[in-house]
Backbone bond lengths (Angstrom), bond angles and torsions (degrees), N, CA, C in turn:
res aa  C-N    CA-C-N  psi(-1)  N-CA   C-N-CA  omega(-1)  CA-C   N-CA-C  phi
1 M - - - 1.462 - - 1.515 110.80 -
2 K 1.354 114.14 -42.30 1.459 119.45 178.15 1.517 110.99 -60.78
3 N 1.353 117.72 -41.10 1.469 122.55 179.19 1.524 111.66 -63.46
4 I 1.354 114.74 -37.67 1.466 118.98 179.80 1.527 110.25 -65.41
5 R 1.378 116.02 -43.63 1.461 119.48 179.21 1.517 110.65 -63.47
6 L 1.330 117.46 -40.91 1.468 121.64 178.75 1.520 110.68 -63.00
7 F 1.352 115.42 -44.30 1.481 120.10 178.98 1.533 110.54 -61.26
8 T 1.352 115.56 -44.15 1.473 120.60 -179.97 1.526 110.45 -61.83
9 K 1.336 115.70 -42.54 1.468 120.68 179.75 1.523 111.18 -61.92
10 R 1.342 114.58 -42.24 1.473 119.20 -179.82 1.533 110.68 -66.19
11 M 1.341 116.03 -40.99 1.456 120.82 178.97 1.521 111.16 -62.04
12 C 1.325 115.77 -40.83 1.464 120.31 177.95 1.537 110.78 -62.33
13 S 1.341 115.08 -40.74 1.470 119.79 179.02 1.523 110.92 -63.83
14 V 1.350 115.68 -42.96 1.472 120.47 178.94 1.524 110.42 -62.96
15 M 1.356 116.59 -44.72 1.467 120.89 -179.94 1.529 111.05 -62.94
16 T 1.343 115.58 -39.95 1.471 118.76 177.42 1.516 111.40 -62.91
17 L 1.350 116.61 -42.72 1.450 121.10 178.03 1.514 112.19 -61.78
18 L 1.358 115.24 -42.61 1.473 119.40 178.81 1.522 111.62 -64.57
19 L 1.333 116.46 -37.92 1.470 119.98 178.05 1.525 110.82 -65.35
20 I 1.345 115.44 -41.39 1.473 119.50 177.50 1.522 110.42 -61.66
21 M 1.348 116.98 -44.98 1.464 121.10 -179.85 1.514 111.13 -63.88
22 S 1.352 116.12 -41.67 1.459 119.64 179.89 1.514 110.13 -64.44
23 S 1.331 116.19 -40.81 1.466 120.75 178.13 1.519 110.99 -62.79
24 F 1.340 115.37 -41.32 1.473 119.85 178.48 1.511 111.18 -62.98
25 E 1.342 116.07 -45.04 1.469 120.04 -179.29 1.507 110.90 -63.86
26 L 1.359 117.18 -38.59 1.448 119.86 179.71 1.523 110.41 -66.66
27 T 1.352 114.97 -44.19 1.457 119.20 178.01 1.523 110.88 -61.45
28 W 1.352 116.94 -42.88 1.467 120.57 178.49 1.513 111.34 -61.35
29 A 1.328 116.81 -41.70 1.464 120.01 179.38 1.513 111.00 -63.29
30 Q 1.348 115.29 -37.49 1.467 118.24 -178.79 1.520 111.02 -71.94
31 T 1.338 117.07 -43.24 1.459 119.97 -177.48 1.513 112.02 -83.51
32 G 1.336 117.12 -30.05 1.456 120.34 -178.15 1.513 113.66 -80.63
33 D 1.317 116.40 -9.45 1.451 120.94 -176.86 1.528 111.69 -91.48
34 V 1.338 115.58 31.38 1.466 120.98 179.90 1.517 108.07 -92.62
35 H 1.320 117.43 123.56 1.451 120.54 -177.28 1.523 112.90 -113.19
36 E 1.333 116.75 -21.85 1.455 119.94 174.04 1.530 108.08 -84.21
37 I 1.325 117.13 123.93 1.473 122.81 -176.93 1.517 109.17 -118.56
38 D 1.302 116.26 117.17 1.459 121.24 176.83 1.520 107.82 -86.76
39 G 1.323 115.15 69.03 1.464 121.97 -176.53 1.509 110.92 -140.46
40 K 1.316 115.66 -179.03 1.468 121.45 -176.04 1.514 110.08 -130.12
41 V 1.331 116.53 142.08 1.462 121.53 176.42 1.539 109.02 -122.51
42 T 1.314 115.90 142.06 1.460 121.89 -178.51 1.520 108.60 -144.06
43 F 1.320 117.62 134.06 1.462 120.95 171.44 1.528 108.65 -83.94
44 K 1.327 116.43 151.03 1.465 120.71 175.35 1.514 109.57 -138.74
45 I 1.337 115.62 130.25 1.467 121.99 173.27 1.522 108.03 -97.32
46 E 1.302 116.70 130.66 1.465 121.51 -176.53 1.527 111.38 -61.71
47 S 1.344 114.53 144.74 1.462 121.84 169.17 1.533 107.61 -105.94
48 K 1.326 115.16 118.66 1.472 119.18 -176.21 1.528 108.92 -114.07
49 N 1.326 116.77 126.60 1.454 122.35 179.04 1.524 110.48 -95.88
50 M 1.323 116.27 137.38 1.467 121.70 178.72 1.521 108.69 -135.94
51 T 1.314 115.26 143.91 1.472 118.21 170.96 1.523 108.70 -73.63
52 A 1.318 115.87 162.25 1.454 120.41 177.41 1.522 111.03 -58.96
53 Q 1.342 116.45 -37.58 1.474 120.00 -179.75 1.523 110.81 -67.97
54 E 1.333 116.71 -42.37 1.464 120.09 178.37 1.534 110.31 -61.80
55 A 1.311 115.96 -41.97 1.455 120.19 -179.39 1.530 111.03 -66.67
56 Q 1.349 116.95 -40.66 1.452 120.30 179.08 1.523 111.03 -64.76
57 T 1.328 116.24 -39.25 1.471 120.23 177.24 1.518 110.82 -62.50
58 A 1.327 116.71 -40.89 1.462 121.03 178.58 1.530 111.08 -64.91
59 I 1.331 116.28 -37.21 1.470 120.58 177.09 1.529 109.91 -65.39
60 D 1.322 115.70 -48.39 1.457 120.54 -177.65 1.535 112.04 -61.74
61 N 1.345 115.40 -38.64 1.467 120.72 -177.40 1.526 113.63 -90.51
62 K 1.347 116.01 0.01 1.475 121.19 -178.83 1.532 110.86 53.35
63 T 1.322 114.88 50.32 1.459 122.31 -174.41 1.524 111.97 -91.78
64 A 1.327 116.12 137.75 1.478 120.93 175.03 1.529 108.81 -73.86
65 I 1.320 116.24 133.38 1.461 122.82 175.42 1.519 107.31 -112.63
66 S 1.309 116.86 121.78 1.465 121.44 -174.68 1.522 110.83 -102.51
67 L 1.340 114.65 143.26 1.456 122.50 173.30 1.524 107.74 -119.72
68 K 1.306 116.15 131.70 1.469 121.23 -178.71 1.530 110.79 -79.01
69 V 1.326 115.28 136.36 1.462 121.56 169.91 1.517 106.84 -104.53
70 S 1.312 117.70 123.91 1.465 121.09 -178.71 1.517 110.62 -127.09
71 L 1.330 115.38 166.63 1.460 122.73 -179.83 1.520 107.90 -119.68
72 I 1.334 116.56 124.59 1.454 122.81 178.57 1.531 108.38 -99.08
73 L 1.336 115.88 127.72 1.466 121.38 -178.92 1.528 108.87 -118.40
74 E 1.328 116.55 120.87 1.462 121.92 -175.85 1.517 110.86 -121.68
75 G 1.332 115.72 177.39 1.453 121.85 175.56 1.513 112.21 67.32
76 E 1.342 115.71 -132.78 1.460 120.49 -176.23 1.523 113.20 -65.72
77 W 1.345 117.22 -17.94 1.460 120.18 174.46 1.529 110.10 -58.45
78 V 1.338 117.05 -38.87 1.450 121.57 -177.80 1.527 109.43 -64.90
79 Q 1.320 115.63 -47.16 1.480 119.74 178.68 1.529 110.32 -60.30
80 M 1.326 115.51 -44.35 1.458 120.25 -177.63 1.537 110.87 -60.18
81 L 1.330 116.47 -47.03 1.466 120.69 -178.80 1.522 110.95 -70.81
82 D 1.339 117.95 -37.38 1.458 121.18 176.70 1.533 111.05 -59.09
83 E 1.347 116.43 -33.30 1.445 120.55 -178.91 1.535 113.23 -80.29
84 G 1.337 115.87 -0.66 1.449 119.75 176.61 1.519 114.69 92.98
85 R 1.317 117.59 6.32 1.461 119.25 178.02 1.530 110.47 -76.04
86 M 1.313 115.37 165.75 1.467 120.66 -173.58 1.519 111.45 -127.15
87 A 1.320 115.03 166.04 1.470 121.37 173.87 1.512 107.67 -153.24
88 F 1.326 116.16 162.97 1.458 119.38 170.21 1.521 109.36 -144.91
89 L 1.322 115.89 166.82 1.460 121.39 -176.13 1.510 109.04 -100.65
90 N 1.324 115.26 132.57 1.459 121.32 -176.19 1.530 109.61 -125.23
91 S 1.331 117.77 127.64 1.458 124.00 173.09 1.529 112.76 44.39
92 S 1.315 115.67 65.45 1.462 121.59 -178.77 1.521 110.89 -115.56
93 A 1.327 116.45 174.14 1.466 120.67 -178.18 1.526 108.59 -152.66
94 F 1.330 114.81 155.68 1.467 119.77 176.51 1.520 109.01 -144.36
95 A 1.322 116.01 130.63 1.465 121.37 177.81 1.524 109.86 -125.82
96 Y 1.321 116.15 149.96 1.459 120.63 -175.54 1.531 109.26 -151.86
97 G 1.334 115.49 167.93 1.462 118.50 -179.83 1.512 110.95 -153.73
98 I 1.339 115.50 162.44 1.466 122.61 177.21 1.524 108.09 -88.94
99 A 1.332 116.16 118.38 1.461 122.54 -174.59 1.525 110.96 -99.39
100 Q 1.337 113.47 161.38 1.466 119.13 -177.77 1.515 112.90 -84.68
101 N 1.341 117.18 -13.81 1.453 120.17 176.07 1.529 108.88 -151.58
102 G 1.321 116.62 171.78 1.454 120.31 -175.47 1.516 113.19 -101.59
103 G 1.326 115.43 164.83 1.456 120.15 174.11 1.521 114.86 92.27
104 G 1.323 117.53 -41.47 1.458 120.41 -177.85 1.525 111.53 -77.12
105 R 1.343 114.51 159.67 1.464 119.25 -177.29 1.519 113.09 -122.78
106 T 1.320 118.29 1.34 1.472 121.14 -178.04 1.520 110.05 -132.04
107 E 1.325 115.77 172.84 1.467 121.69 177.75 1.520 110.71 -63.45
108 V 1.308 117.08 -26.98 1.475 120.36 179.72 1.523 111.17 -75.07
109 T 1.331 116.30 -45.66 1.468 119.99 -175.26 1.527 113.59 -89.04
110 A 1.330 118.06 -24.43 1.470 122.41 179.49 1.518 107.99 -147.05
111 P 1.330 117.77 77.43 1.463 120.25 -177.90 1.523 112.68 -60.03
112 L 1.336 115.94 143.88 1.448 120.55 176.79 1.521 110.37 -77.49
113 Y 1.334 114.86 154.90 1.475 119.34 175.82 1.532 109.54 -65.90
114 R 1.279 117.00 142.51 1.457 122.04 172.26 1.525 110.53 -109.12
115 N 1.323 115.35 -23.65 1.472 120.54 -179.67 1.525 110.12 -138.05
116 D 1.329 115.21 134.58 1.454 123.45 171.86 1.532 113.65 47.34
117 P 1.333 118.58 64.68 1.471 120.24 174.11 1.519 109.89 -64.77
118 P 1.330 118.10 159.04 1.481 121.37 -173.81 1.522 115.08 -77.85
119 A 1.330 118.49 6.17 1.467 120.17 -179.26 1.528 109.20 -152.35
120 Y 1.334 115.14 155.14 1.472 121.56 172.46 1.530 108.14 -89.73
121 M 1.330 117.49 145.77 1.450 122.04 178.58 1.525 109.81 -102.08
122 Y 1.325 116.82 134.80 1.465 121.19 177.01 1.524 109.88 -82.77
123 A 1.333 116.41 146.12 1.470 120.62 -168.04 1.513 112.47 -143.15
124 N 1.328 115.30 -175.11 1.459 123.43 179.09 1.535 110.94 -58.54
125 S 1.324 116.62 135.86 1.465 120.85 -179.23 1.522 111.81 -60.91
126 V 1.321 117.44 -29.59 1.465 122.18 -178.82 1.523 111.09 -59.87
127 L 1.325 117.12 -30.48 1.464 121.28 -176.88 1.533 112.05 -74.51
128 G 1.338 117.27 -22.02 1.473 121.02 179.09 1.516 113.27 63.53
129 C 1.328 118.04 35.06 1.459 121.66 -178.18 1.537 111.01 -70.52
130 T 1.330 115.39 140.49 1.462 121.02 178.25 1.521 109.22 -141.81
131 A 1.326 115.53 163.86 1.468 122.47 171.79 1.515 107.14 -147.29
132 D 1.311 117.16 128.69 1.469 122.21 -176.81 1.521 111.43 54.67
133 G 1.344 115.94 34.56 1.462 120.85 177.30 1.514 114.83 77.78
134 V 1.339 117.86 6.64 1.471 121.08 -178.29 1.526 108.52 -113.84
135 S 1.316 116.81 138.34 1.461 122.98 -176.85 1.522 111.97 -61.48
136 L 1.346 114.52 144.24 1.453 122.09 173.24 1.536 110.01 -115.02
137 T 1.312 115.98 35.25 1.463 120.96 176.22 1.525 109.91 -72.90
138 A 1.323 117.20 127.72 1.460 121.73 -176.85 1.524 111.38 -61.58
139 P 1.322 118.26 128.44 1.482 120.92 176.93 1.523 109.29 -70.79
140 S 1.339 115.76 162.47 1.467 119.61 178.22 1.514 110.18 -71.85
141 S 1.330 114.09 167.31 1.470 120.80 177.10 1.527 109.41 -116.55
142 M 1.319 115.68 48.85 1.456 120.52 -177.93 1.532 110.36 -57.85
143 G 1.327 115.83 141.69 1.443 120.57 -179.03 1.497 113.86 91.45
144 M 1.332 116.68 -7.46 1.455 121.18 177.93 1.523 109.56 -107.27
145 Y 1.329 115.62 170.89 1.466 119.33 -175.32 1.529 111.20 -63.24
146 I 1.327 117.25 -35.40 1.466 121.92 176.49 1.538 107.26 -113.16
147 S 1.315 116.48 102.57 1.479 119.09 -177.12 1.512 112.46 -76.13
148 F 1.353 116.48 -35.61 1.459 119.93 -175.55 1.544 110.01 -134.03
149 P 1.328 116.68 84.81 1.466 118.47 176.29 1.523 110.62 -61.56
150 A 1.312 117.25 150.70 1.466 121.40 177.57 1.539 107.63 -86.86
151 W 1.331 114.10 84.85 1.472 119.18 -177.80 1.525 110.43 -60.16
152 E 1.309 116.01 143.09 1.466 120.95 -174.25 1.532 113.11 -65.92
153 E 1.326 113.66 149.69 1.476 121.91 172.16 1.524 107.98 -121.44
154 H 1.322 116.03 27.15 1.463 121.64 -173.07 1.535 111.19 -57.24
155 N 1.326 115.16 124.59 1.475 122.08 179.68 1.519 112.97 59.70
156 N 1.356 116.79 13.42 1.459 121.01 -179.64 1.545 110.79 53.70
157 T 1.333 115.21 39.55 1.459 121.46 -173.08 1.523 111.21 -116.92
158 C 1.313 117.60 132.10 1.463 121.04 174.40 1.534 109.42 -71.03
159 P 1.315 116.52 138.68 1.479 118.61 -177.97 1.511 112.17 -73.50
160 T 1.314 115.35 150.22 1.467 120.45 173.44 1.515 111.19 -115.94
161 Y 1.341 117.27 -50.14 1.467 119.75 178.99 1.532 113.89 -134.21
162 S 1.343 118.73 -3.88 1.466 121.24 176.20 1.518 109.90 -142.67
163 Y 1.335 115.59 145.67 1.464 120.40 -175.75 1.510 109.98 -162.75
164 G 1.352 117.04 175.05 1.455 120.03 -178.94 1.505 112.84 -167.47
165 A 1.317 115.15 178.16 1.465 121.58 -179.07 1.525 109.62 -152.92
166 L 1.328 114.93 150.27 1.461 121.49 168.67 1.523 107.76 -95.32
167 Y 1.334 117.70 154.35 1.456 119.30 177.96 1.513 110.37 -162.07
168 D 1.325 115.34 154.14 1.456 123.26 171.20 1.524 107.29 -160.79
169 N 1.319 115.74 164.65 1.458 120.54 178.34 1.517 108.25 -156.48
170 S 1.320 116.40 114.93 1.471 120.50 -178.06 1.529 112.42 -81.36
171 S 1.348 116.35 -5.07 1.472 119.55 172.95 1.515 108.40 -84.06
172 P 1.325 118.46 123.44 1.458 119.99 -174.07 1.529 113.03 -70.10
173 F 1.334 115.97 152.40 1.457 120.71 169.46 1.523 108.08 -100.95
174 F 1.325 116.28 150.68 1.455 121.02 -174.81 1.523 108.54 -159.38
175 A 1.334 115.66 161.77 1.462 120.62 179.56 1.522 110.02 -56.96
176 G 1.322 116.47 130.85 1.445 120.88 -178.58 1.518 113.46 92.65
177 G 1.337 117.04 -4.96 1.462 120.64 177.93 1.521 111.10 -68.27
178 S 1.326 115.95 164.40 1.469 120.71 -173.16 1.513 113.80 -69.68
179 S 1.345 118.88 -25.13 1.460 120.31 -174.26 1.511 112.85 -110.84
180 I 1.329 118.00 13.63 1.458 121.75 -177.65 1.513 109.98 -133.78
181 R 1.337 116.41 147.78 1.464 120.15 179.38 1.529 109.33 -145.89
182 R 1.312 115.06 150.82 1.473 120.96 176.20 1.516 107.25 -88.58
183 T 1.322 117.34 127.99 1.458 121.03 -175.36 1.526 108.56 -151.64
184 K 1.323 116.93 -157.36 1.466 121.87 176.83 1.514 109.03 -130.63
185 H 1.326 116.14 144.99 1.458 123.17 174.18 1.519 107.80 -124.86
186 E 1.333 115.28 114.49 1.463 121.32 -176.59 1.530 110.76 53.62
187 G 1.324 115.39 41.14 1.454 121.79 177.29 1.509 116.40 81.89
188 V 1.340 116.73 -0.25 1.469 122.23 -177.20 1.523 109.57 -106.52
189 D 1.332 117.43 136.41 1.469 121.83 177.73 1.523 110.13 -58.34
190 C 1.328 115.30 139.48 1.458 119.84 179.89 1.534 108.84 -159.80
191 Y 1.324 114.93 169.94 1.461 122.33 165.18 1.516 107.13 -111.57
192 E 1.331 116.75 140.77 1.471 121.29 176.42 1.520 108.75 -118.33
193 L 1.328 114.53 122.20 1.468 121.97 -178.28 1.518 109.15 -104.47
194 D 1.329 118.14 119.90 1.470 122.38 178.91 1.541 108.07 -77.45
195 L 1.330 116.45 112.78 1.463 120.26 -175.64 1.523 112.10 -83.88
196 F 1.340 117.40 -69.86 1.465 121.85 -179.16 1.527 109.06 -164.69
197 N 1.324 115.70 175.59 1.468 120.58 179.23 1.514 111.28 -102.81
198 I 1.328 115.26 147.90 1.462 121.81 165.41 1.532 105.93 -113.32
199 S 1.329 116.97 143.17 1.470 118.84 -169.71 1.523 112.58 -127.04
200 F 1.334 113.97 149.05 1.468 122.23 -176.45 1.531 109.81 -140.44
201 R 1.344 115.45 161.75 1.457 120.59 171.53 1.515 107.70 -129.86
202 L 1.322 115.46 126.04 1.465 120.18 -176.19 1.519 111.49 -68.45
203 K 1.335 114.94 142.75 1.468 120.59 173.39 1.533 110.36 -92.73
204 D 1.321 116.25 -36.74 1.460 121.88 179.81 1.515 108.67 -155.80
205 L 1.311 117.35 -170.37 1.462 121.91 -174.97 1.523 112.39 -85.08
206 Q 1.314 115.54 53.24 1.467 121.23 175.18 1.518 110.07 -109.50
207 T 1.322 115.54 144.80 1.460 119.54 171.98 1.528 109.30 -66.76
208 V 1.321 116.26 141.54 1.464 121.66 -179.45 1.527 108.91 -112.30
209 Y 1.322 116.05 106.86 1.464 120.90 178.98 1.523 109.51 -87.16
210 V 1.339 115.96 131.98 1.464 120.61 -177.20 1.534 108.61 -127.09
211 R 1.322 116.43 128.94 1.465 120.46 177.61 1.520 110.97 -131.62
212 G 1.318 115.71 166.61 1.451 121.31 178.82 1.510 112.08 -75.79
213 V 1.322 115.76 155.43 1.466 123.31 177.77 1.529 108.34 -129.20
214 D 1.318 116.60 134.04 1.473 120.31 177.02 1.523 109.70 -149.41
215 C 1.320 114.91 107.26 1.466 121.06 176.33 1.525 108.06 -102.26
216 N 1.309 116.88 98.78 1.460 119.98 -177.80 1.522 111.52 -68.54
217 T 1.326 115.87 140.77 1.453 121.35 -177.15 1.533 110.54 -81.11
218 K 1.320 114.94 170.53 1.458 120.69 177.32 1.526 109.99 -60.44
219 K 1.337 116.83 -38.35 1.458 120.63 179.04 1.517 110.78 -65.36
220 D 1.336 117.53 -40.04 1.449 120.95 177.15 1.524 110.73 -58.62
221 L 1.311 115.19 -45.49 1.466 120.55 -176.08 1.516 111.47 -71.68
222 E 1.313 117.38 -23.08 1.473 119.70 173.68 1.526 109.70 -71.07
223 L 1.354 116.19 -36.28 1.459 120.34 177.44 1.516 111.85 -72.43
224 V 1.329 115.11 -46.35 1.463 121.80 -176.76 1.525 108.57 -131.33
225 P 1.330 117.74 89.29 1.467 120.69 -174.28 1.526 114.48 -57.73
226 D 1.337 117.72 -28.90 1.471 119.69 -177.81 1.527 113.16 -97.42
227 A 1.352 117.07 14.94 1.467 120.00 177.18 1.538 109.77 -61.24
228 E 1.313 115.57 138.52 1.481 120.15 -175.27 1.520 111.05 -91.21
229 S 1.322 116.69 129.90 1.463 122.45 174.08 1.526 108.33 -106.01
230 T 1.321 115.90 135.62 1.462 118.92 179.33 1.540 111.92 -80.85
231 D 1.344 116.23 -28.59 1.464 121.97 -175.05 1.522 109.09 -148.42
232 K 1.339 114.67 169.74 1.455 120.61 170.66 1.528 108.63 -100.78
233 E 1.316 116.97 135.02 1.467 120.77 -178.23 1.517 111.49 -55.88
234 T 1.311 117.34 -36.43 1.470 121.13 -177.94 1.526 112.60 -68.83
235 D 1.340 117.10 -13.69 1.455 120.70 179.79 1.525 113.23 -89.13
236 L 1.339 116.19 -10.59 1.467 119.66 -175.78 1.521 111.43 -83.31
237 D 1.348 115.76 172.30 1.464 119.64 -169.52 1.522 115.11 -84.26
238 G 1.322 118.26 4.36 1.464 120.06 175.49 1.505 114.88 96.98
239 S 1.348 117.67 -12.49 1.473 120.17 -178.74 1.519 112.53 -87.21
240 T 1.311 117.61 -7.39 1.477 120.66 -176.34 1.509 111.18 -145.34
241 V 1.341 115.32 150.94 1.466 119.19 171.48 1.521 110.02 -82.69
242 G 1.315 116.68 -8.40 1.452 120.66 172.61 1.517 114.50 67.42
243 T 1.313 116.40 35.81 1.464 120.06 -176.80 1.517 111.73 -112.26
244 T 1.322 116.96 133.33 1.438 123.70 173.52 1.527 108.68 -115.54
245 I 1.344 116.46 123.67 1.457 123.08 -173.98 1.524 107.90 -135.53
246 L 1.334 117.20 144.90 1.456 120.76 178.38 1.526 109.54 -140.42
247 N 1.324 116.39 111.20 1.451 122.81 176.89 1.522 109.33 -115.03
248 L 1.304 116.58 116.07 1.468 122.77 -179.64 1.523 108.94 -106.72
249 T 1.328 115.30 130.96 1.460 120.65 -171.44 1.512 112.00 -126.96
250 N 1.326 115.61 147.72 1.438 123.53 177.28 1.526 109.65 -87.15
251 P 1.336 119.31 124.48 1.478 119.89 179.53 1.523 113.44 -58.38
252 D 1.334 117.61 -26.30 1.452 121.96 179.97 1.524 109.63 -73.61
253 G 1.324 116.88 95.29 1.463 120.64 178.91 1.519 112.95 78.34
254 R 1.340 116.94 9.27 1.454 122.12 179.33 1.532 112.39 53.65
255 R 1.334 116.04 39.37 1.452 120.47 177.71 1.526 109.71 -87.36
256 I 1.302 117.16 149.44 1.463 120.04 -173.74 1.526 111.18 -81.87
257 Y 1.334 115.35 156.17 1.448 122.56 168.44 1.530 107.15 -97.51
258 Y 1.316 116.60 130.73 1.465 120.45 179.61 1.521 109.43 -133.52
259 W 1.334 116.20 160.61 1.458 121.72 -177.74 1.534 109.52 -89.40
260 P 1.346 117.29 162.91 1.474 120.37 179.42 1.534 111.38 -57.27
261 N 1.329 115.87 135.60 1.467 123.17 -179.61 1.529 112.10 62.10
262 S 1.329 116.57 31.59 1.469 120.60 176.27 1.519 109.94 -61.47
263 Y 1.331 115.30 153.29 1.467 119.83 177.96 1.526 111.99 -66.34
264 S 1.332 116.57 -16.41 1.451 120.08 -179.88 1.517 110.49 -156.77
265 T 1.314 117.31 143.70 1.457 121.33 172.61 1.515 110.71 -100.69
266 Q 1.320 117.05 3.73 1.467 122.89 178.54 1.530 111.68 -105.46
267 A 1.321 116.62 -21.27 1.461 122.76 178.31 1.520 107.44 -151.74
268 A 1.300 117.31 135.01 1.468 119.14 -177.12 1.521 110.48 -149.79
269 D 1.320 116.80 96.15 1.461 121.99 172.43 1.520 106.93 -80.28
270 W 1.336 116.91 109.30 1.448 120.71 -174.50 1.520 113.33 -64.70
271 T 1.338 118.22 -15.17 1.464 119.11 177.33 1.527 111.26 -75.18
272 L 1.351 116.98 -8.09 1.456 120.68 175.82 1.524 112.01 -100.34
273 A 1.334 116.63 2.43 1.468 120.40 -178.42 1.532 110.46 -74.20
274 P 1.323 117.73 157.13 1.474 121.13 174.09 1.533 110.31 -58.93
275 K 1.334 116.40 164.21 1.459 121.27 -175.24 1.532 113.53 -60.75
276 D 1.337 116.26 -25.19 1.470 118.35 177.08 1.521 111.92 -64.49
277 Y 1.346 117.12 -21.17 1.456 121.21 -175.17 1.529 113.10 -118.27
278 Y 1.327 117.29 -15.01 1.469 120.42 176.54 1.516 109.98 -133.87
279 G 1.332 115.21 119.86 1.457 120.16 -176.31 1.524 114.42 -95.24
280 G 1.340 117.24 9.55 1.460 119.93 178.85 1.514 112.54 73.49
281 V 1.321 116.21 -153.16 1.478 122.60 -178.37 1.519 108.56 -117.35
282 I 1.319 116.80 117.27 1.471 120.67 175.64 1.520 107.72 -75.42
283 P 1.341 117.96 120.76 1.475 119.61 -177.10 1.525 112.34 -70.99
284 G 1.322 114.76 159.78 1.468 120.61 178.83 1.520 108.81 -145.64
285 G 1.329 115.79 -146.68 1.455 118.58 178.41 1.521 113.26 149.24
286 I 1.314 114.69 -175.15 1.463 122.78 178.22 1.518 106.71 -106.11
287 F 1.324 115.84 109.62 1.453 120.36 -174.15 1.524 109.68 -104.60
288 I 1.340 114.64 118.62 1.461 121.08 -173.80 1.514 109.79 -101.93
289 E 1.309 114.76 131.09 1.459 120.52 177.43 1.527 109.57 -59.11
290 Q 1.317 115.06 125.46 1.471 118.64 -177.07 1.528 110.45 -84.00
291 V 1.340 115.76 134.04 1.459 120.69 177.28 1.520 108.09 -77.56
292 P 1.362 118.35 126.26 1.471 119.83 -179.14 1.519 111.78 -59.00
293 E 1.331 115.12 144.19 1.467 119.15 178.41 1.523 109.94 -67.19
294 L 1.323 115.78 148.25 1.463 120.09 176.02 1.528 110.18 -67.78
295 T 1.313 115.75 139.22 1.476 119.08 175.94 1.522 108.67 -73.57
296 Q 1.346 116.51 165.40 1.446 121.53 179.86 1.517 110.47 -59.57
297 F 1.364 116.84 -37.13 1.447 120.33 -179.71 1.543 110.90 -64.80
298 E 1.339 116.02 -42.45 1.470 120.14 -178.92 1.525 110.00 -65.64
299 R 1.350 115.56 -40.31 1.482 117.92 -179.95 1.516 110.57 -65.67
300 S 1.348 117.05 -37.35 1.467 119.71 -179.69 1.526 110.31 -69.37
301 S 1.338 116.99 -35.20 1.455 120.21 -179.17 1.530 110.72 -68.44
302 M 1.342 115.81 -31.19 1.473 120.06 -178.08 1.513 110.90 -80.24
303 A 1.316 117.53 -20.45 1.466 120.51 -175.15 1.517 111.53 -69.21
């Protein structure tokens, strides 16, 4: 009799545990099935500072200098990730170029080089690009969310001042993951996801300004007539289609995440979202410490 009571008690405990788990799963399904995100996404290109000596050593050794491209997620993205939900990137693209000045984000405010940019761009190994007899094959981005971007082979042309890559990753990113961290952007809570590196080789001791490139297609503009394009595809050097795209997907049923009042709940390229939801590409570059000019006295003493 005692064994029967003990067995019954254990069965009740198991049933209670199963009910709690079922309730949790139901609640998770209800709360985790949110696809509209009242948040903002922004790309950021790293700004890397180098001393003149470090830069000269890199020139002498023909060393690749990498800049990280990351994704900043703000607003409801923070709440979503804090709650343990996940997302992944599906069929996306990123294009960038070497600009003639810093700060600007378009051809008007920061025109791209057309001749002799101050750095070589690393590219797809298939293209066999070289400079001074040394390979310009893009190194991997191990340790980041996208280890091996699909670098463009557009027109089978080596890049000179503009380039890009396709990328996706069916493994979700989540709070506590190896390539993401909770931080602040301009004083606002956010998560920053390290996507991949873009790489350059210096030609001389010039600062290399790098900004994003996005040439929206006719189809894009039919969906969102006021979508902003940074450049015209016909103005680029032929090595890239110059398109930046961002598709964020929910691992639960592979449903997309879209912003409020999105043009579609079936497809949502966040680079076409209004400014409240897409912050564009924050430019960066390789910034070299400038050697002060010699004073008139110093020049006279050396003469």
